[in-house]
N, CA, C and O atoms as a DFTB+ gen file, in Angstrom:
444 C
 N C O
     1  1     -21.115       4.900      18.073
     2  2     -19.983       5.850      18.020
     3  2     -18.642       5.118      18.284
     4  3     -18.554       4.236      19.138
     5  1     -17.685       5.487      17.578
     6  2     -16.368       4.916      17.637
     7  2     -15.696       5.149      18.989
     8  3     -14.852       4.316      19.322
     9  1     -15.918       6.027      19.701
    10  2     -15.234       6.354      21.073
    11  2     -15.705       5.287      22.116
    12  3     -14.986       5.017      23.078
    13  1     -16.932       4.674      21.921
    14  2     -17.347       3.705      22.835
    15  2     -16.687       2.199      22.621
    16  3     -16.756       1.273      23.429
    17  1     -16.076       2.187      21.419
    18  2     -15.314       0.887      21.023
    19  2     -13.919       0.875      21.620
    20  3     -13.331      -0.207      21.646
    21  1     -13.278       2.044      22.140
    22  2     -12.071       2.138      22.620
    23  2     -11.950       1.516      23.977
    24  3     -12.714       1.923      24.853
    25  1     -11.111       0.611      24.245
    26  2     -10.914      -0.046      25.489
    27  2      -9.855       0.855      26.169
    28  3      -8.869       1.277      25.564
    29  1     -10.133       1.130      27.512
    30  2      -9.296       1.981      28.388
    31  2      -9.180       3.409      27.852
    32  3      -8.112       4.019      27.883
    33  1     -10.337       3.934      27.346
    34  2     -10.389       5.346      26.687
    35  2      -9.908       6.328      27.646
    36  3      -9.465       7.356      27.134
    37  1      -9.885       6.249      29.060
    38  2      -9.462       7.187      29.859
    39  2      -7.964       7.356      29.797
    40  3      -7.469       8.463      30.005
    41  1      -7.286       6.389      29.543
    42  2      -5.718       6.413      29.413
    43  2      -5.488       7.272      28.180
    44  3      -4.665       8.184      28.263
    45  1      -6.159       7.056      27.015
    46  2      -5.960       7.939      25.724
    47  2      -6.342       9.345      26.074
    48  3      -5.676      10.318      25.718
    49  1      -7.434       9.415      26.783
    50  2      -7.917      10.843      27.029
    51  2      -6.917      11.639      27.887
    52  3      -6.655      12.818      27.651
    53  1      -6.369      10.928      28.904
    54  2      -5.330      11.449      29.754
    55  2      -4.017      11.879      28.938
    56  3      -3.418      12.937      29.135
    57  1      -3.682      10.979      28.063
    58  2      -2.469      11.192      27.224
    59  2      -2.685      12.424      26.373
    60  3      -1.803      13.280      26.310
    61  1      -3.876      12.552      25.688
    62  2      -4.204      13.661      24.816
    63  2      -4.181      14.934      25.583
    64  3      -3.627      15.943      25.145
    65  1      -4.759      14.882      26.680
    66  2      -4.926      16.096      27.529
    67  2      -3.539      16.421      28.099
    68  3      -3.273      17.618      28.213
    69  1      -2.742      15.641      28.422
    70  2      -1.466      15.982      29.060
    71  2      -0.657      16.642      27.909
    72  3      -0.067      17.709      28.082
    73  1      -0.649      15.965      26.717
    74  2       0.181      16.614      25.523
    75  2      -0.378      17.998      25.187
    76  3       0.425      18.904      24.964
    77  1      -1.628      18.219      25.136
    78  2      -2.147      19.544      24.855
    79  2      -1.914      20.482      25.928
    80  3      -1.686      21.666      25.681
    81  1      -1.961      19.989      27.207
    82  2      -1.541      20.866      28.444
    83  2      -0.109      21.286      28.109
    84  3       0.134      22.493      28.097
    85  1       0.836      20.433      27.842
    86  2       2.238      20.718      27.710
    87  2       2.362      21.733      26.652
    88  3       3.164      22.644      26.859
    89  1       1.621      21.720      25.426
    90  2       1.763      22.578      24.384
    91  2       1.291      23.993      24.841
    92  3       1.885      25.013      24.491
    93  1       0.185      23.996      25.646
    94  2      -0.338      25.308      26.198
    95  2       0.742      25.836      27.211
    96  3       0.948      27.049      27.173
    97  1       1.351      25.198      27.975
    98  2       2.296      25.648      28.913
    99  2       3.555      26.180      28.128
   100  3       4.159      27.166      28.551
   101  1       3.918      25.570      27.066
   102  2       5.092      25.996      26.222
   103  2       4.767      27.344      25.594
   104  3       5.589      28.257      25.512
   105  1       3.473      27.409      25.144
   106  2       2.929      28.759      24.586
   107  2       3.177      29.847      25.522
   108  3       3.718      30.890      25.154
   109  1       2.760      29.618      26.846
   110  2       2.788      30.589      27.843
   111  2       4.211      30.987      28.246
   112  3       4.483      32.164      28.485
   113  1       5.114      30.010      28.321
   114  2       6.554      30.133      28.789
   115  2       7.416      30.557      27.532
   116  3       8.626      30.744      27.657
   117  1       6.869      30.682      26.503
   118  2       7.881      30.790      25.246
   119  2       8.701      32.171      25.441
   120  3       9.895      32.219      25.145
   121  1       8.032      33.251      25.934
   122  2       8.860      34.428      26.145
   123  2      10.015      34.422      27.146
   124  3      10.914      35.264      27.155
   125  1       9.901      33.353      28.018
   126  2      11.068      33.168      28.969
   127  2      12.110      32.119      28.495
   128  3      12.969      31.732      29.287
   129  1      12.064      31.706      27.377
   130  2      13.055      30.626      26.722
   131  2      14.014      31.448      25.852
   132  3      13.648      32.434      25.212
   133  1      15.339      30.946      25.874
   134  2      16.232      31.648      25.024
   135  2      16.047      31.252      23.509
   136  3      15.293      30.314      23.254
   137  1      16.708      31.933      22.471
   138  2      16.336      31.629      21.153
   139  2      16.784      30.197      20.712
   140  3      16.236      29.662      19.748
   141  1      17.760      29.587      21.402
   142  2      18.243      28.257      21.236
   143  2      18.049      27.434      22.437
   144  3      18.343      27.870      23.550
   145  1      17.559      26.244      22.251
   146  2      17.432      25.418      23.505
   147  2      18.152      23.925      23.255
   148  3      18.155      23.446      22.122
   149  1      18.687      23.307      24.249
   150  2      19.157      22.027      23.973
   151  2      18.056      20.993      23.947
   152  3      17.272      20.874      24.888
   153  1      18.007      20.264      22.884
   154  2      16.981      19.378      22.530
   155  2      17.563      17.894      22.253
   156  3      17.060      16.893      22.763
   157  1      18.635      17.865      21.423
   158  2      19.307      16.681      21.039
   159  2      20.334      16.250      21.982
   160  3      21.497      16.525      21.689
   161  1      20.089      15.595      23.107
   162  2      21.057      15.206      23.973
   163  2      21.980      14.008      23.574
   164  3      23.029      13.746      24.162
   165  1      21.478      13.305      22.507
   166  2      22.378      12.243      21.978
   167  2      23.507      12.641      21.126
   168  3      24.368      11.831      20.782
   169  1      23.515      13.940      20.762
   170  2      24.591      14.459      19.990
   171  2      25.717      14.939      20.785
   172  3      25.569      15.188      21.981
   173  1      26.843      15.083      20.182
   174  2      27.997      15.739      21.128
   175  2      27.705      17.002      21.702
   176  3      26.949      17.781      21.121
   177  1      28.302      17.315      22.931
   178  2      28.114      18.561      23.580
   179  2      28.551      19.709      22.836
   180  3      29.688      19.782      22.370
   181  1      27.637      20.656      22.704
   182  2      27.953      21.934      22.057
   183  2      26.761      22.436      21.290
   184  3      25.600      22.248      21.654
   185  1      27.121      23.091      20.198
   186  2      26.005      23.796      19.405
   187  2      25.274      22.579      18.594
   188  3      24.199      22.834      18.053
   189  1      25.735      21.478      18.509
   190  2      24.958      20.299      17.823
   191  2      23.732      19.943      18.464
   192  3      22.822      19.415      17.825
   193  1      23.624      20.257      19.974
   194  2      22.504      19.912      20.682
   195  2      21.451      21.060      20.578
   196  3      20.278      20.876      20.904
   197  1      21.860      22.095      20.173
   198  2      20.940      23.347      20.252
   199  2      19.890      23.313      18.956
   200  3      20.272      22.986      17.833
   201  1      18.733      23.635      19.212
   202  2      17.779      23.892      18.112
   203  2      16.961      25.184      18.421
   204  3      16.949      25.598      19.581
   205  1      16.327      25.794      17.513
   206  2      15.455      26.950      17.776
   207  2      14.338      26.556      18.711
   208  3      13.957      25.387      18.765
   209  1      13.780      27.559      19.485
   210  2      13.043      27.382      20.579
   211  2      11.617      26.620      20.061
   212  3      11.058      25.782      20.769
   213  1      11.145      26.996      18.827
   214  2       9.898      26.381      18.394
   215  2       9.999      24.895      18.204
   216  3       8.947      24.265      18.098
   217  1      11.195      24.239      18.149
   218  2      11.376      22.751      18.068
   219  2      10.879      22.077      19.235
   220  3      10.667      20.866      19.173
   221  1      10.652      22.776      20.385
   222  2      10.166      22.077      21.655
   223  2       8.818      21.619      21.484
   224  3       8.380      20.720      22.201
   225  1       8.126      22.163      20.594
   226  2       6.696      21.761      20.136
   227  2       6.736      20.243      19.468
   228  3       5.744      19.514      19.463
   229  1       7.881      19.905      18.966
   230  2       7.952      18.634      18.346
   231  2       7.729      17.472      19.306
   232  3       7.145      16.446      18.957
   233  1       8.203      17.667      20.496
   234  2       8.134      16.615      21.634
   235  2       6.641      16.233      21.849
   236  3       6.224      15.099      21.612
   237  1       5.800      17.323      22.350
   238  2       4.366      16.860      22.550
   239  2       3.663      16.462      21.240
   240  3       2.725      15.665      21.243
   241  1       4.135      17.035      20.123
   242  2       3.502      16.681      18.899
   243  2       3.738      15.270      18.465
   244  3       2.870      14.665      17.836
   245  1       4.906      14.714      18.785
   246  2       5.245      13.236      18.510
   247  2       4.369      12.544      19.459
   248  3       3.837      11.516      19.041
   249  1       4.113      12.928      20.696
   250  2       3.412      12.199      21.653
   251  2       2.048      12.151      21.157
   252  3       1.470      11.065      21.197
   253  1       1.455      13.159      20.700
   254  2       0.077      13.142      20.137
   255  2       0.113      12.189      18.890
   256  3      -0.845      11.425      18.777
   257  1       0.950      12.147      18.086
   258  2       0.978      11.256      16.933
   259  2       1.081       9.805      17.364
   260  3       0.411       8.924      16.824
   261  1       1.868       9.596      18.271
   262  2       2.000       8.090      18.806
   263  2       0.633       7.696      19.556
   264  3       0.134       6.579      19.419
   265  1       0.131       8.588      20.268
   266  2      -1.104       8.252      20.918
   267  2      -2.265       8.024      19.875
   268  3      -3.102       7.137      20.042
   269  1      -2.270       8.862      18.803
   270  2      -3.235       8.777      17.772
   271  2      -3.054       7.291      17.055
   272  3      -4.048       6.589      16.868
   273  1      -1.871       6.899      16.708
   274  2      -1.480       5.611      16.253
   275  2      -1.909       4.463      17.170
   276  3      -2.451       3.444      16.741
   277  1      -1.653       4.672      18.362
   278  2      -1.936       3.699      19.335
   279  2      -3.615       3.578      19.500
   280  3      -4.179       2.510      19.735
   281  1      -4.168       4.613      19.368
   282  2      -5.628       4.607      19.324
   283  2      -6.268       3.928      18.130
   284  3      -7.308       3.287      18.282
   285  1      -5.697       4.043      16.973
   286  2      -6.015       3.331      15.764
   287  2      -5.780       1.736      16.088
   288  3      -6.595       0.900      15.696
   289  1      -4.731       1.415      16.753
   290  2      -4.337       0.027      16.951
   291  2      -5.421      -0.520      17.905
   292  3      -5.939      -1.624      17.741
   293  1      -5.698       0.230      18.803
   294  2      -6.727      -0.167      19.900
   295  2      -8.069      -0.391      19.196
   296  3      -8.694      -1.417      19.462
   297  1      -8.487       0.362      18.446
   298  2      -9.816       0.290      17.706
   299  2      -9.869      -0.991      16.839
   300  3     -10.849      -1.735      16.802
   301  1      -8.664      -1.188      16.110
   302  2      -8.670      -2.193      15.028
   303  2      -8.251      -3.551      15.507
   304  3      -8.283      -4.500      14.724
   305  1      -7.849      -3.703      16.786
   306  2      -7.575      -5.101      17.064
   307  2      -8.585      -5.699      18.053
   308  3      -9.302      -4.941      18.706
   309  1      -8.668      -7.042      18.188
   310  2      -9.598      -7.689      19.085
   311  2      -9.010      -8.147      20.333
   312  3      -9.712      -8.311      21.331
   313  1      -7.608      -8.387      20.328
   314  2      -6.914      -8.848      21.433
   315  2      -6.835      -7.896      22.617
   316  3      -6.356      -6.774      22.455
   317  1      -7.297      -8.309      23.830
   318  2      -7.537      -7.468      24.942
   319  2      -6.227      -7.082      25.471
   320  3      -6.097      -5.953      25.945
   321  1      -5.217      -7.919      25.439
   322  2      -3.869      -7.664      26.040
   323  2      -3.202      -6.510      25.163
   324  3      -2.689      -5.562      25.758
   325  1      -3.191      -6.550      23.966
   326  2      -2.669      -5.544      23.045
   327  2      -3.497      -4.150      23.202
   328  3      -2.892      -3.082      23.110
   329  1      -4.786      -4.188      23.422
   330  2      -5.447      -3.005      23.817
   331  2      -4.963      -2.437      25.032
   332  3      -4.729      -1.232      25.131
   333  1      -4.799      -3.274      25.985
   334  2      -4.225      -2.613      27.371
   335  2      -2.802      -2.081      27.191
   336  3      -2.450      -1.072      27.801
   337  1      -1.985      -2.727      26.378
   338  2      -0.601      -2.270      26.241
   339  2      -0.531      -1.023      25.543
   340  3       0.226      -0.125      25.910
   341  1      -1.313      -0.926      24.520
   342  2      -1.163       0.309      23.573
   343  2      -1.743       1.597      24.380
   344  3      -1.298       2.733      24.215
   345  1      -2.786       1.270      25.264
   346  2      -3.479       2.402      26.019
   347  2      -2.427       2.709      27.174
   348  3      -2.218       3.911      27.335
   349  1      -1.890       2.042      27.814
   350  2      -0.905       2.227      28.923
   351  2       0.345       2.945      28.246
   352  3       0.821       3.955      28.764
   353  1       0.848       2.420      27.115
   354  2       2.000       2.937      26.590
   355  2       1.659       4.383      26.101
   356  3       2.486       5.278      26.272
   357  1       0.585       4.606      25.559
   358  2       0.238       6.097      25.199
   359  2       0.420       7.004      26.357
   360  3       0.988       8.092      26.263
   361  1      -0.092       6.515      27.477
   362  2      -0.105       7.502      28.637
   363  2       1.390       7.590      29.101
   364  3       1.788       8.666      29.547
   365  1       2.167       6.609      29.028
   366  2       3.431       6.587      29.567
   367  2       4.341       7.555      28.609
   368  3       5.089       8.419      29.067
   369  1       4.192       7.322      27.390
   370  2       4.801       8.199      26.333
   371  2       4.462       9.654      26.589
   372  3       5.358      10.497      26.555
   373  1       3.222       9.977      26.839
   374  2       2.894      11.391      27.072
   375  2       3.404      11.859      28.324
   376  3       3.762      13.037      28.341
   377  1       3.521      11.155      29.433
   378  2       4.170      11.570      30.668
   379  2       5.626      11.826      30.439
   380  3       6.163      12.844      30.876
   381  1       6.319      10.848      29.708
   382  2       7.816      11.116      29.471
   383  2       8.010      12.287      28.489
   384  3       9.030      12.964      28.615
   385  1       7.190      12.563      27.597
   386  2       7.303      13.634      26.833
   387  2       7.116      14.939      27.631
   388  3       7.946      15.840      27.500
   389  1       6.055      15.075      28.455
   390  2       5.812      16.177      29.310
   391  2       6.968      16.584      30.212
   392  3       7.334      17.747      30.382
   393  1       7.564      15.381      30.835
   394  2       8.670      15.480      31.653
   395  2       9.905      16.020      31.034
   396  3      10.631      16.822      31.621
   397  1      10.157      15.524      29.720
   398  2      11.301      16.138      29.107
   399  2      11.055      17.599      28.750
   400  3      11.999      18.368      28.929
   401  1       9.940      18.071      28.281
   402  2       9.702      19.440      28.053
   403  2       9.914      20.237      29.293
   404  3      10.561      21.283      29.245
   405  1       9.347      19.745      30.512
   406  2       9.587      20.519      31.798
   407  2      10.950      20.552      32.114
   408  3      11.372      21.630      32.533
   409  1      11.798      19.546      32.003
   410  2      13.303      19.500      32.333
   411  2      13.861      20.565      31.416
   412  3      14.531      21.486      31.884
   413  1      13.624      20.474      30.222
   414  2      14.266      21.540      29.267
   415  2      13.943      23.060      29.620
   416  3      14.766      23.971      29.543
   417  1      12.564      23.195      30.034
   418  2      12.163      24.701      30.402
   419  2      12.949      24.973      31.798
   420  3      13.477      26.064      32.011
   421  1      12.983      24.050      32.605
   422  2      13.566      24.401      33.874
   423  2      15.130      24.582      33.776
   424  3      15.760      25.293      34.559
   425  1      15.713      23.853      32.712
   426  2      17.158      23.973      32.489
   427  2      17.546      25.331      31.987
   428  3      18.527      25.927      32.432
   429  1      16.777      25.803      31.072
   430  2      17.144      27.068      30.283
   431  2      16.253      28.344      30.483
   432  3      16.545      29.476      30.095
   433  1      15.188      27.992      31.112
   434  2      14.138      29.198      31.198
   435  2      14.659      30.317      32.041
   436  3      15.468      30.092      32.940
   437  1      14.220      31.506      31.778
   438  2      14.768      32.663      32.634
   439  2      13.556      33.125      33.484
   440  3      12.717      33.919      33.059
   441  1      13.531      32.600      34.650
   442  2      12.369      32.945      35.689
   443  2      12.773      33.656      36.827
   444  3      11.948      33.967      37.685
């Protein structure tokens, strides 16, 4: 089974579960969010930062894609150090993505 070949599989599992949990929370909270949310903080202040609410799903989606790519790297490489790095980085990216979504929800949510 390919899952047995994955080093530090608990990190990958935690990263996937955190991203999926974030998506589920956004589905539940969707009615409490305004039609436009600030997502692009690197752009100038104003309407250029705003996007439709459904764009918030991009953040955990990218986290899932990065975790899947790191999982592929973990399976395909033999170097133990690289396997550790990609496993931990997947979890860190998932935590940062979830934190970003939570901060946006707390910033603009109507609770």
